[in-house]
MIFIFI-832407 format. One record per residue (C-alpha): x, y, z negated; residue in three letters. Coordinates in steps of 0.5 Angstrom, whole numbers, padded with zeros to 4 digits, always signed. Example, Ala and Ser with C-alpha at 12.3 -4.5 7.8 and 13.67 -1.06 7.14 Angstrom:
2
+0025-0009-0016Ala+0027-0002-0014Ser
END
This chain:
254
-0016-0131-0034Met-0013-0138-0036Thr-0008-0140-0041Ala-0003-0141-0036Gln-0004-0135-0032Ala-0004-0131-0038Ala+0003-0134-0040Gln+0006-0133-0033Thr+0003-0126-0033Thr+0007-0124-0039Ala+0013-0127-0037Gln+0013-0124-0031Ser+0013-0117-0034His+0018-0119-0040Ala+0012-0117-0045Ala+0012-0121-0051Pro+0007-0127-0051Tyr+0004-0131-0056Cys+0007-0138-0056Arg+0000-0141-0058Ala-0005-0139-0054Cys+0000-0135-0049Phe-0004-0128-0050Ala+0000-0122-0049Thr+0002-0119-0056Leu+0001-0112-0057Asp+0007-0109-0061Pro+0002-0105-0065Ala+0000-0111-0069His+0006-0112-0072Cys+0006-0115-0079Arg+0013-0113-0081Gly+0020-0113-0079Glu+0026-0118-0082Lys+0033-0120-0079Asn+0032-0115-0073Gly+0026-0119-0071Tyr+0019-0116-0071Lys+0013-0120-0073Leu+0007-0119-0068Leu+0001-0122-0069Ser-0004-0125-0064Cys-0011-0122-0064Thr-0013-0128-0060Ala-0011-0133-0064Cys-0008-0130-0071Gly-0001-0134-0070Ser+0005-0129-0071Val+0011-0129-0066Thr+0018-0126-0067Val+0020-0121-0062Asp+0025-0121-0059Pro+0024-0128-0058Phe+0031-0131-0058Pro+0034-0135-0052Thr+0036-0142-0053Val+0043-0140-0053Asp+0042-0135-0059Glu+0039-0141-0062Leu+0044-0146-0061Ile+0049-0141-0064Ala+0045-0140-0070Tyr+0044-0147-0072Tyr+0052-0148-0071Gln+0052-0146-0078Ser+0045-0149-0081Tyr+0046-0153-0087Lys+0039-0156-0088Gly+0041-0163-0087Ser+0046-0163-0093Arg+0040-0160-0097Val+0035-0166-0096Tyr+0040-0172-0097Lys+0040-0171-0105Pro+0032-0172-0104Lys+0032-0179-0101Glu+0028-0183-0106Thr+0023-0178-0107Lys+0022-0177-0099Lys+0022-0184-0097Ile+0016-0185-0103Arg+0012-0179-0100Arg+0013-0181-0093Ala+0011-0188-0094Thr+0004-0186-0097Gly+0003-0181-0091Arg+0005-0187-0086Ile+0000-0192-0090Arg-0006-0186-0089Arg-0004-0185-0081Leu-0005-0193-0080Lys-0012-0192-0082Asn-0013-0188-0076Tyr-0010-0193-0071Ile-0007-0200-0070Lys+0000-0198-0069Ala+0006-0202-0068Ser+0011-0196-0066Ser+0013-0190-0069Phe+0017-0184-0067Leu+0019-0178-0072Asp+0021-0172-0068Val+0026-0168-0072Gly+0028-0174-0076Cys+0033-0170-0080Asn+0037-0176-0084Cys+0032-0181-0083Gly+0028-0182-0089Phe+0021-0182-0085Thr+0023-0187-0080Val+0026-0191-0086Lys+0019-0191-0089Ala+0016-0193-0082Ala+0021-0199-0082Leu+0019-0201-0089Asn+0012-0201-0087Glu+0013-0206-0081Gly+0013-0201-0075Leu+0018-0200-0070Ala+0021-0194-0072Gly+0025-0189-0068Arg+0028-0182-0070Gly+0030-0176-0066Ile+0033-0170-0067Asp+0038-0165-0064Val+0042-0165-0070Asp+0048-0169-0069Ala+0050-0169-0076Glu+0044-0171-0079Ala+0043-0177-0074Ile+0050-0179-0076Lys+0048-0180-0083Tyr+0041-0183-0081Ala+0045-0189-0077Thr+0050-0190-0082Glu+0045-0191-0087Phe+0039-0194-0084Tyr+0041-0197-0077Gly+0041-0196-0070Pro+0034-0193-0070His+0036-0186-0068Phe+0038-0181-0062Ser+0041-0174-0062Ala+0036-0172-0057Ile+0031-0167-0055Ser+0024-0169-0055Val+0023-0167-0048Glu+0029-0171-0046Asp+0026-0177-0050Tyr+0020-0176-0046Ala+0023-0176-0040Ala+0026-0183-0041Gln+0019-0186-0041Gly+0019-0187-0049Asn+0012-0188-0052Lys+0010-0189-0059Ala+0003-0190-0062Asp+0004-0185-0068Ile+0008-0179-0067Val+0010-0175-0074His+0013-0168-0073Thr+0014-0164-0080Ser+0017-0157-0080Glu+0020-0157-0073Val+0015-0154-0068Ile+0016-0147-0072Glu+0024-0147-0070His+0023-0149-0062Val+0025-0145-0057Pro+0019-0147-0053Asn+0013-0150-0056Pro+0009-0151-0050Asp+0014-0156-0047Thr+0015-0159-0054Phe+0008-0161-0055Val+0007-0163-0047Lys+0013-0168-0049Ala+0009-0171-0055Ile+0003-0172-0051Ala+0007-0176-0046Asp+0010-0180-0051Ile+0003-0182-0054Leu-0002-0187-0051Pro-0009-0185-0050Lys-0012-0185-0057Asp-0005-0185-0060Gly-0004-0181-0067Ile+0000-0174-0068Leu+0002-0172-0075Tyr+0004-0165-0075Leu+0006-0160-0081Thr+0008-0152-0080Thr+0008-0146-0083Pro+0001-0142-0082Gln+0002-0135-0080Gly-0005-0132-0082Asn-0005-0136-0089His-0009-0132-0094Trp-0004-0132-0099Thr+0001-0128-0094Tyr+0001-0120-0094Pro-0001-0116-0088Lys+0007-0114-0089Asp+0010-0121-0088Met+0017-0118-0088Ser+0018-0119-0096Asn+0016-0126-0096Val+0021-0131-0097Lys+0019-0137-0093Thr+0019-0132-0087Val+0026-0132-0084His+0027-0131-0077Pro+0031-0134-0073Pro+0030-0140-0076Ser+0023-0140-0076His+0020-0136-0070Ile+0013-0138-0069Thr+0008-0138-0075Tyr+0002-0142-0072Phe-0005-0141-0074Ser-0010-0147-0074Lys-0014-0144-0068Lys-0007-0143-0065Gly-0004-0150-0066Ile-0011-0153-0064Ala-0011-0149-0057Leu-0004-0151-0056Leu-0005-0158-0057Leu-0012-0158-0053Glu-0008-0156-0047Lys-0004-0162-0047His-0010-0167-0049Gly-0009-0168-0056Ile-0015-0166-0061Lys-0014-0164-0068Val-0018-0169-0072Glu-0017-0166-0079Lys-0014-0160-0082Phe-0012-0161-0089Phe-0013-0156-0094Phe-0007-0153-0097Ser-0006-0147-0103Phe+0001-0146-0100Lys+0002-0142-0093Pro+0002-0149-0089Gly-0002-0153-0083Ile-0002-0160-0084Arg-0006-0164-0079Leu-0008-0170-0076Ile-0009-0170-0068Ala-0011-0176-0063Arg-0009-0176-0056Lys-0016-0176-0052Val-0014-0176-0045Lys
END
């Protein structure tokens, strides 16, 4: 069965399925419960998905009271400095002129890209964060989803998205949009929590960094690689981390 067929079958039977590889999830493989959500582990790729999976409307209601952007504002100088080093390393992978930060928050990474001579753009569905970014760093930002941004025909040589994909209601359309934005040989930098990291206990319910419905998909390296490859993006490097997170560089190969 193909990944797409497995996804369709899972949805048609209203069964929980893996948002990375689309395999049907077995409730017997549960790694705990938190905030009313079961944490189901995929036996095919090792990713962890919450069940029930929240709807778009439920997520919108949840994020009405989300205060994440305010937490990051005092960290501006440090975040721009770190982003600058990251962007310089990414420029070793491609001769780039354009840069997009998906989930740009208050715009610090875009500011770093602009400082490095790139045509930087930032998008985020958080209108408050975009308002802040525009006020301090100029008209380089839009309050829009990556799917809508891609549908407008926008392109970027480098796409950066850090700690975003674990939040989104449809990782598949999220990655497809990134693939549409990237040209052939374009570079993706992505970070996200790692659901099967060796530091996580079998029961994840007491782990502080596991907090649905803020994070609803906890990818494995295998799972995120499969999802990217489905849309023509191939991982070139996974960075080692003692912390339970994935950090990767990938290239659009077709």
